[in-house]
C-alpha positions, -999 to +999 in steps of 0.1 A: -756-772-145-746-803-126-724-830-139-752-855-140-773-832-162-744-827-186-737-864-188-773-872-194-777-846-222-745-857-238-754-894-237-788-887-252-774-866-280-748-892-288-774-920-290-798-897-309-771-892-336-763-929-336-727-925-324-707-948-303-684-934-276-655-941-300-672-922-328-679-893-306-643-891-294-630-892-329-654-867-344-651-842-315-613-845-312-611-857-276-600-889-261-622-920-255-614-919-218-626-883-216-659-892-233-664-921-209-656-900-178-679-873-190-708-896-196-702-911-161-705-877-145-669-873-134-668-842-112-635-829-126-633-825-164-619-798-185-646-774-195-629-765-228-631-802-238-667-804-227-675-774-249-656-790-278-678-822-275-710-802-273-700-781-302-702-811-324-740-811-318-744-774-322-746-767-284-726-743-263-720-740-226-731-707-211-731-694-175-766-693-162-779-683-128-795-712-109-832-712-105-842-720-069 
């Protein structure tokens, strides 16, 4: 999954749940800068923190073979 897909999904989930970036950072236990960088598609982010944020919405990251 590319960074842009992850950022798009996260931003959609956040807005769907009526959360600001500050709310998301506080509720998921990560920093505000991390949330901002993640939503902007930063190429180097800690996957454990990405998983922590998605866990708030009941999602999990799993390895999946790319479909060509």
